[in-house]
C-alpha positions as CSV (number, residue, x, y, z in Angstrom):
1,M,-9.9,25.7,-30.9
2,K,-13.5,26.2,-29.8
3,I,-14.4,24.3,-26.6
4,A,-18.0,23.0,-26.5
5,A,-20.1,24.2,-23.6
6,T,-20.3,20.6,-22.2
7,S,-16.7,19.8,-22.9
8,P,-14.8,18.2,-19.9
9,L,-11.8,20.3,-21.0
10,R,-13.7,23.4,-20.0
11,F,-14.1,22.1,-16.4
12,A,-10.5,20.8,-16.3
13,L,-9.1,24.2,-17.4
14,A,-11.4,26.1,-15.0
15,G,-10.3,23.8,-12.2
16,M,-6.7,24.5,-13.1
17,V,-7.2,28.2,-12.9
18,G,-9.1,28.0,-9.6
19,M,-6.4,25.8,-8.1
20,A,-3.7,28.1,-9.3
21,A,-5.3,31.0,-7.5
22,A,-6.5,29.3,-4.3
23,M,-3.6,26.9,-3.8
24,G,-0.6,27.9,-5.9
25,I,-1.0,31.6,-5.0
26,G,-3.3,31.6,-2.0
27,R,-1.3,29.0,0.0
28,F,2.2,29.1,-1.5
29,V,2.9,32.6,-2.5
30,Y,4.0,33.2,1.1
31,T,7.2,31.3,0.3
32,P,8.7,33.8,-2.3
33,I,7.4,36.8,-0.4
34,L,8.6,35.6,3.0
35,P,12.3,36.7,2.7
36,G,11.2,40.3,2.0
37,M,8.8,40.2,5.0
38,M,11.6,38.9,7.3
39,E,14.0,41.6,6.2
40,G,11.5,44.5,6.1
41,L,9.7,43.6,9.3
42,H,12.6,42.0,11.2
43,L,10.6,38.8,11.6
44,S,12.5,35.9,13.1
45,A,12.5,32.4,11.6
46,A,10.2,31.3,14.4
47,D,7.7,34.0,13.6
48,A,7.8,33.0,9.9
49,G,7.2,29.4,10.8
50,L,4.3,30.4,13.1
51,I,2.6,32.3,10.2
52,A,3.0,29.4,7.9
53,S,1.5,27.0,10.5
54,A,-1.5,29.3,11.0
55,N,-2.3,28.9,7.3
56,F,-2.0,25.1,7.4
57,L,-4.2,25.0,10.5
58,G,-6.8,27.1,8.7
59,Y,-6.6,24.7,5.8
60,L,-7.2,21.7,8.1
61,V,-10.2,23.4,9.7
62,G,-11.6,24.4,6.4
63,A,-11.2,20.9,5.0
64,Y,-13.2,19.5,7.9
65,A,-15.8,22.2,7.7
66,A,-16.2,21.5,4.0
67,A,-16.7,17.8,4.6
68,G,-20.1,18.4,6.2
69,G,-23.4,18.4,4.3
70,W,-24.3,22.0,5.0
71,A,-23.1,23.1,1.5
72,H,-25.1,20.5,-0.4
73,G,-26.6,22.2,-3.5
74,R,-24.5,25.3,-2.8
75,E,-21.1,24.0,-3.8
76,R,-20.5,26.5,-6.6
77,A,-21.5,29.5,-4.6
78,T,-19.4,28.4,-1.6
79,M,-16.4,27.7,-3.9
80,L,-16.7,31.2,-5.4
81,A,-17.0,32.7,-2.0
82,G,-13.8,31.0,-1.0
83,L,-12.0,32.2,-4.1
84,A,-13.2,35.8,-3.5
85,A,-12.1,35.5,0.2
86,S,-8.7,34.2,-0.9
87,T,-8.3,37.2,-3.1
88,L,-9.2,39.8,-0.4
89,L,-7.1,38.1,2.2
90,A,-4.0,38.2,0.0
91,A,-4.5,41.9,-0.4
92,A,-5.0,42.3,3.4
93,M,-1.6,40.8,4.0
94,G,-0.1,43.9,2.4
95,L,-2.1,46.3,4.6
96,T,-0.6,45.4,8.0
97,D,2.7,44.7,9.7
98,N,1.3,43.1,12.9
99,L,2.2,39.5,13.7
100,V,-1.2,38.7,15.2
101,A,-3.0,40.1,12.2
102,F,-0.8,38.0,9.9
103,L,-1.7,34.9,11.9
104,L,-5.4,35.6,11.6
105,I,-5.3,36.5,7.9
106,R,-3.3,33.4,7.0
107,F,-5.5,31.2,9.1
108,L,-8.6,32.5,7.3
109,A,-6.8,32.2,3.9
110,G,-6.2,28.6,4.7
111,V,-9.9,28.0,5.4
112,A,-10.7,29.8,2.1
113,S,-8.3,27.7,0.1
114,A,-9.6,24.5,1.6
115,F,-13.2,25.5,0.5
116,V,-12.0,26.1,-3.0
117,M,-10.0,22.9,-3.2
118,V,-12.9,20.7,-1.8
119,F,-15.8,22.2,-3.7
120,L,-14.1,23.0,-6.9
121,T,-12.6,19.5,-7.0
122,A,-16.0,18.0,-6.4
123,I,-17.5,19.9,-9.3
124,V,-14.7,19.2,-11.7
125,S,-14.3,15.6,-10.8
126,S,-18.0,14.9,-11.2
127,H,-18.1,16.4,-14.7
128,L,-15.0,14.7,-15.8
129,D,-16.1,11.3,-14.4
130,S,-19.5,11.7,-16.1
131,T,-17.8,11.8,-19.5
132,G,-15.2,9.1,-18.8
133,R,-12.3,11.7,-18.7
134,G,-11.2,11.3,-15.1
135,G,-7.6,11.3,-16.2
136,M,-7.9,15.0,-16.9
137,Q,-7.9,15.6,-13.2
138,A,-4.1,15.8,-13.5
139,L,-4.7,19.1,-15.4
140,H,-7.0,20.3,-12.6
141,F,-4.5,19.6,-9.8
142,G,-1.6,20.8,-12.0
143,G,-3.0,24.2,-11.4
144,V,-1.2,24.3,-8.1
145,G,2.1,24.2,-9.9
146,L,0.9,26.8,-12.4
147,G,0.0,29.2,-9.7
148,I,3.4,28.8,-8.0
149,A,5.1,29.5,-11.4
150,L,3.0,32.5,-12.2
151,S,3.4,34.1,-8.7
152,S,7.1,33.5,-9.0
153,L,7.3,35.2,-12.4
154,L,5.4,38.1,-10.8
155,M,8.0,38.3,-8.1
156,V,10.8,38.4,-10.7
157,I,9.1,41.4,-12.3
158,L,8.6,43.1,-8.9
159,V,12.2,42.6,-8.0
160,D,13.2,44.2,-11.2
161,Y,11.2,47.2,-10.2
162,H,12.6,47.2,-6.7
163,A,9.1,46.8,-5.2
164,D,8.7,46.0,-1.5
165,W,7.1,42.9,0.0
166,Q,3.6,44.5,0.2
167,A,3.5,44.8,-3.6
168,G,3.9,41.0,-3.8
169,W,0.7,40.5,-1.9
170,F,-1.2,43.2,-3.8
171,W,-0.3,41.9,-7.2
172,S,-1.0,38.3,-6.1
173,A,-4.4,39.5,-5.1
174,G,-4.8,40.9,-8.6
175,L,-3.9,37.6,-10.2
176,S,-6.4,35.9,-7.9
177,A,-9.1,38.4,-8.9
178,V,-8.6,37.6,-12.6
179,A,-8.9,33.9,-11.8
180,F,-12.1,34.5,-9.9
181,V,-13.7,36.1,-12.9
182,V,-12.5,33.2,-15.2
183,V,-13.9,30.5,-12.9
184,A,-17.1,32.4,-12.2
185,L,-17.8,32.6,-16.0
186,T,-16.6,29.1,-16.8
187,V,-18.0,26.9,-14.0
188,D,-21.7,27.5,-14.5
189,S,-23.0,24.5,-12.5
190,G,-22.3,22.5,-9.4
191,P,-21.3,18.8,-9.0
192,L,-23.3,16.2,-10.8
193,G,-25.0,13.7,-8.4
194,N,-23.4,10.3,-8.0
195,G,-26.3,8.5,-6.5
196,T,-24.5,7.6,-3.3
197,T,-26.2,8.1,0.1
198,G,-26.0,6.7,3.5
199,R,-23.4,6.5,6.3
200,E,-20.1,5.0,5.6
201,P,-18.8,2.0,7.6
202,R,-16.0,2.2,10.1
203,L,-12.5,2.1,8.8
204,P,-11.0,-1.4,8.6
205,K,-8.4,-2.5,11.2
206,S,-5.6,-2.7,8.7
207,P,-1.9,-2.6,9.5
208,A,-1.3,-1.3,6.0
209,L,-3.7,1.6,6.4
210,A,-2.2,2.4,9.8
211,R,1.2,2.6,8.2
212,M,0.0,4.8,5.4
213,I,-1.7,7.2,7.7
214,L,1.5,7.5,9.7
215,S,3.6,7.8,6.5
216,Y,1.3,10.6,5.3
217,G,1.6,12.6,8.5
218,L,5.4,12.2,8.4
219,F,5.4,13.4,4.8
220,G,3.4,16.5,5.8
221,F,6.2,17.4,8.2
222,G,9.0,16.5,5.9
223,Y,8.0,18.3,2.7
224,V,6.7,21.5,4.3
225,V,10.0,22.6,5.8
226,T,11.6,23.1,2.4
227,A,8.3,24.2,0.8
228,T,8.1,27.0,3.4
229,F,11.7,28.1,3.7
230,L,13.4,27.4,0.4
231,V,13.4,31.0,-0.8
232,A,14.6,32.1,2.6
233,I,17.4,29.6,2.3
234,V,18.4,31.2,-1.0
235,R,18.2,34.7,0.5
236,A,20.5,33.5,3.3
237,G,23.0,32.2,0.7
238,G,23.1,35.6,-1.0
239,A,22.4,34.3,-4.5
240,G,20.3,37.3,-5.5
241,R,16.6,38.2,-5.4
242,V,15.9,37.3,-9.0
243,F,17.3,33.8,-8.4
244,E,15.1,33.5,-5.4
245,A,12.0,33.9,-7.5
246,V,13.4,31.7,-10.3
247,V,14.0,28.9,-7.9
248,W,10.4,28.9,-6.7
249,M,9.1,29.3,-10.3
250,V,11.1,26.2,-11.3
251,A,9.4,24.3,-8.5
252,G,6.0,25.3,-9.9
253,L,6.8,24.5,-13.5
254,V,8.0,21.0,-12.5
255,A,5.0,20.4,-10.2
256,F,2.6,21.1,-13.1
257,P,3.1,17.7,-14.8
258,S,4.4,15.8,-11.8
259,I,1.1,14.1,-10.8
260,W,0.7,12.6,-14.3
261,L,4.4,11.5,-14.4
262,W,4.2,9.7,-11.0
263,Q,0.9,8.1,-11.9
264,V,2.8,6.5,-14.8
265,V,5.4,5.2,-12.4
266,A,2.7,3.9,-10.1
267,A,1.0,2.1,-12.9
268,R,4.2,0.2,-13.5
269,A,5.8,-0.2,-10.1
270,G,2.7,0.1,-7.8
271,I,1.4,2.9,-5.7
272,Y,3.4,2.1,-2.6
273,A,6.7,1.8,-4.5
274,A,6.0,5.1,-6.4
275,Y,5.1,6.8,-3.1
276,A,8.3,5.6,-1.3
277,G,10.4,6.4,-4.3
278,A,9.1,9.9,-4.6
279,C,9.8,10.5,-0.9
280,L,13.4,9.4,-1.4
281,V,13.8,11.6,-4.4
282,E,12.6,14.6,-2.4
283,V,15.1,13.7,0.4
284,V,17.9,14.4,-2.1
285,G,16.4,17.8,-2.9
286,V,15.9,18.7,0.8
287,V,19.5,17.8,1.6
288,A,20.9,19.6,-1.5
289,S,19.1,22.9,-0.5
290,V,21.4,23.3,2.5
291,T,24.6,21.3,1.6
292,L,25.5,22.1,-2.0
293,G,25.2,25.9,-1.7
294,G,25.6,28.4,-4.5
295,Y,23.1,28.1,-7.3
296,A,23.2,24.3,-7.7
297,G,21.8,23.3,-4.3
298,P,18.6,25.4,-4.3
299,L,18.0,24.8,-8.0
300,L,18.2,21.0,-7.5
301,A,16.0,21.3,-4.4
302,S,13.4,23.3,-6.4
303,V,13.3,20.7,-9.2
304,L,13.0,17.7,-6.9
305,L,10.5,19.4,-4.5
306,G,8.3,20.4,-7.5
307,A,8.6,16.9,-9.0
308,T,7.4,15.2,-5.8
309,F,5.3,17.1,-3.3
310,M,2.0,17.2,-5.2
311,A,2.4,13.7,-6.5
312,V,3.1,12.2,-3.1
313,S,0.0,14.0,-1.7
314,A,-2.1,12.5,-4.5
315,L,-0.6,9.0,-4.3
316,G,-1.1,8.9,-0.5
317,L,-4.8,9.6,-0.8
318,Q,-5.1,7.2,-3.6
319,A,-3.5,4.4,-1.5
320,G,-5.8,5.3,1.4
321,R,-8.9,4.9,-0.8
322,L,-7.7,1.5,-2.0
323,L,-7.2,0.3,1.6
324,A,-10.6,1.5,2.7
325,P,-12.8,1.4,-0.5
326,Q,-16.1,1.4,1.5
327,A,-15.3,4.5,3.5
328,P,-13.6,7.0,1.2
329,R,-14.8,10.1,3.1
330,R,-13.6,8.7,6.5
331,V,-10.2,7.7,5.2
332,L,-9.8,11.1,3.5
333,A,-10.6,12.8,6.8
334,L,-8.2,10.8,8.8
335,M,-5.3,11.1,6.3
336,T,-6.0,14.8,6.0
337,T,-5.7,15.1,9.7
338,A,-2.4,13.3,9.8
339,F,-1.0,15.3,6.9
340,G,-2.4,18.6,8.4
341,I,-0.8,17.9,11.8
342,G,2.6,17.3,10.1
343,Q,2.2,20.6,8.1
344,I,1.3,22.5,11.2
345,V,4.1,21.2,13.4
346,G,6.8,21.3,10.6
347,P,7.2,25.1,10.1
348,V,7.1,25.7,13.9
349,V,9.8,23.2,14.7
350,A,11.9,24.3,11.7
351,G,11.6,27.9,12.6
352,V,12.7,27.4,16.2
353,L,15.6,25.2,15.2
354,A,16.7,27.7,12.6
355,E,16.6,30.5,15.0
356,R,18.5,28.7,17.7
357,S,21.1,27.2,15.3
358,G,21.5,30.3,13.1
359,S,20.8,28.4,9.8
360,F,18.3,26.1,8.1
361,V,20.7,23.2,7.9
362,L,19.5,21.4,11.0
363,P,15.8,21.7,10.3
364,S,16.3,20.6,6.7
365,L,18.3,17.5,7.7
366,L,15.6,16.7,10.2
367,A,13.0,17.0,7.5
368,A,15.1,14.7,5.3
369,L,15.1,12.0,8.0
370,V,11.4,12.3,8.4
371,L,10.9,11.9,4.7
372,V,13.0,8.8,4.8
373,A,10.8,7.4,7.6
374,S,7.7,8.3,5.5
375,G,9.0,6.4,2.6
376,L,9.9,3.3,4.7
377,C,6.5,3.3,6.3
378,A,4.8,3.3,2.9
379,W,7.1,0.5,1.7
380,D,6.3,-1.5,4.8
381,A,2.6,-0.9,4.1
382,R,3.0,-2.6,0.8
383,R,3.8,-5.9,2.6
384,H,0.5,-5.8,4.5
385,A,-1.8,-4.5,1.8
């Protein structure tokens, strides 16, 4: 099928490829590579959590930097620069074994992935909205799951060839380089103007908004523990290295259509009910990852994590925009802050608890409790909306 030059599908597919590289690979390939790094470099769980948090901190810093007006008119160039940097930084991870270097590289990779996410989303969204095809954004954001699945398939192949952890980073950089070429050739213009100018008003003093912001921060903490350490949990259970990659690949494949599926639920039950329900579904997966054992627990965890974490992220921002329709940028910034703090704190706390307790059971159960609290906060926000 030939795609017309102005087709919204072209931008949706380009967005999918870019998000696969910058987010699915750039941010989350650390999860399947981590066990090999811990084993080969004798990294502790606390060290691993610290490296993960450095990436999340970089993402938060990058998101705020991207929110400024300095890149106006240069969104495409800035996005491509972020995608190129994400590629080079992935390769750089395989060139060192120094903890401080890992922290710096992953911090910068977080900044780069944020730039790609913000500016590529702005470009894709504007072109889709201009043609009345805003619903195709689910394809764009589904790229995160696609990147997770592709990088996991790559790890299956590398494991079969008995490659070391460095190869994981080098080949991930290769995939990102291919994505860079595709996006550079496909996205040939920046975002279309929407005609909006001026300063946004202050956020409303809304109990519902306050609860959603708190809920979003709690979710950031709750989801990231399993998202960071799931493959390490599988490694600790001795299920085999191929199964480690398969577990993470399943999470990516399920994540690909998850946003669309939960949007259908939200259309019928409401955003707050869908958000709370997805949190509780994820609780089952988090608990299963450390209680069922064998193959069943991690596999169930991967399915339920993939089915929820991207969808809850999208539903939370959607709820925030509904509660503060006159200040979309302000509410995005505040909710991103809350979510980012949760993401940063989560891996550090989980790593320390795992190191002291000798397993990931305690941090995973803590994450499950935090996810329950997140769902309850969202449900309570429904009463005040």
